[in-house]
C-alpha positions in Angstrom: 21.4 45.8 -36.1 19.1 46.1 -38.9 18.9 43.1 -41.2 19.9 40.5 -38.6 18.5 37.1 -39.2 16.7 37.1 -35.9 14.4 40.0 -36.9 13.7 38.8 -40.3 12.6 35.3 -39.3 9.0 34.4 -39.8 7.0 33.5 -36.7 3.6 31.8 -37.3 1.3 31.7 -34.3 -1.3 29.0 -34.2 0.3 26.8 -36.9 -0.7 23.2 -36.3 2.0 20.7 -37.1 1.0 17.9 -39.5 -0.1 15.0 -37.4 0.0 11.5 -38.9 -3.3 10.7 -40.4 -5.0 7.3 -40.0 -6.4 6.1 -43.3 -9.6 4.3 -42.7 -10.0 2.9 -46.2 -8.0 2.0 -49.3 -8.9 5.1 -51.2 -7.4 7.4 -48.5 -4.3 5.2 -48.5 -3.9 5.4 -52.3 -4.5 9.2 -52.3 -1.6 9.6 -49.8 0.7 7.4 -51.9 -0.1 9.5 -55.0 0.6 12.7 -53.1 4.1 11.3 -52.1 3.4 11.1 -48.4 5.3 8.6 -46.3 3.0 5.7 -45.8 3.4 3.1 -43.1 1.0 0.2 -42.5 0.6 -1.5 -39.2 -1.7 -4.4 -38.8 -3.4 -4.4 -35.4 -3.4 -7.8 -33.9 -6.3 -7.1 -31.5 -8.4 -5.1 -33.9 -12.1 -5.2 -33.2 -11.8 -7.6 -30.3 -11.1 -7.2 -26.7 -8.3 -9.7 -26.6 -6.0 -7.4 -24.6 -8.3 -7.7 -21.6 -9.1 -11.4 -21.6 -7.1 -11.9 -18.4 -3.6 -12.9 -19.5 -2.2 -9.5 -18.6 -4.1 -9.3 -15.4 -3.0 -12.8 -14.4 0.6 -11.9 -15.1 0.3 -8.7 -13.0 -1.4 -10.5 -10.2 1.4 -13.1 -10.2 4.0 -10.4 -10.0 2.1 -8.8 -7.1 2.0 -12.1 -5.2 5.7 -12.5 -5.7 6.4 -9.1 -4.2 4.0 -9.3 -1.3 5.5 -8.6 2.1 4.5 -10.9 5.0 2.1 -9.2 7.4 3.7 -8.2 10.7 3.4 -10.7 13.5 0.5 -10.4 16.0 0.6 -10.8 19.7 0.6 -14.4 20.7 -2.5 -15.9 22.4 -0.5 -16.6 25.6 0.2 -12.9 26.0 -3.5 -12.1 25.8 -4.4 -14.9 28.2 -1.8 -13.7 30.7 -3.0 -10.1 30.5 -6.6 -11.2 31.0 -5.9 -13.4 34.0 -3.7 -10.8 35.7 -6.3 -8.1 35.1 -9.1 -10.3 36.6 -6.9 -11.1 39.6 -6.5 -7.4 40.3 -10.2 -6.8 39.8 -9.7 -4.3 37.0 -11.7 -3.8 33.8 -10.2 -3.2 30.4 -11.1 0.4 30.7 -9.4 0.8 34.1 -6.1 -0.7 32.7 -6.3 1.3 29.6 -6.6 4.5 31.7 -3.6 3.5 33.8 -1.4 2.9 30.8 -2.8 6.0 29.0 -4.0 4.0 25.9 -7.5 3.5 24.4 -9.6 0.6 25.6 -9.7 -0.8 22.1 -6.0 -1.2 22.1 -6.2 -3.3 25.2 -9.0 -5.4 23.6 -6.8 -6.0 20.6 -3.9 -7.2 22.8 -6.1 -9.5 24.8 -7.7 -11.0 21.7 -4.3 -11.4 20.0 -5.1 -9.1 17.1 -2.6 -6.3 18.0 0.8 -5.9 16.5 3.2 -5.9 19.5 4.6 -2.6 20.7 7.4 -2.8 23.2 6.3 0.5 25.0 2.7 -0.7 25.4 3.8 -4.1 26.6 6.2 -2.5 29.1 3.4 -0.3 30.5 1.1 -3.4 30.8 3.8 -5.3 32.6 4.2 -2.5 35.1 0.5 -2.1 35.8 -0.4 -5.8 35.8 2.9 -7.0 37.3 3.0 -9.9 34.9 5.7 -10.8 32.4 4.5 -10.3 28.9 7.7 -10.3 26.8 10.4 -12.8 26.2 10.4 -16.2 27.9 8.1 -17.2 30.8 5.2 -15.1 29.7 2.5 -14.9 32.4 5.0 -15.3 35.3 4.3 -12.9 38.2 6.8 -10.1 38.6 7.8 -8.7 42.0 6.4 -5.3 42.5 9.2 -2.9 43.4 8.9 -1.9 47.1 8.5 1.8 47.6 10.9 3.1 50.3 
């Protein structure tokens, strides 16, 4: 195994690869040309100014964002909130009482009554059961018959 190319290869630790150097003036550029280095010149279009951030890119990005916006989810209609409120008042219950009966927070009930909540079928079903008023589909606000306990 002696003399194999793997053992004879030279390993240099900490050797820094030559990174491309940016010439700041013409004398550095000429010195590099005399040394035979590969010289590439790139003229910066926005050198010394802040043209890249004058709003054109931001406006383009904002326009793309607007095109991809998703419509916000629909809120509960005002008629549902009104029907809930009138049914609750007729039963003589507070928002807190109804919230306890449906096992939800009072703030959720406030959102439903004010029309700010995103409709949830489970919550609406519980409210229909407690208030005995139709809150989904057609004829919202119509009294529902309470099931008779046998």
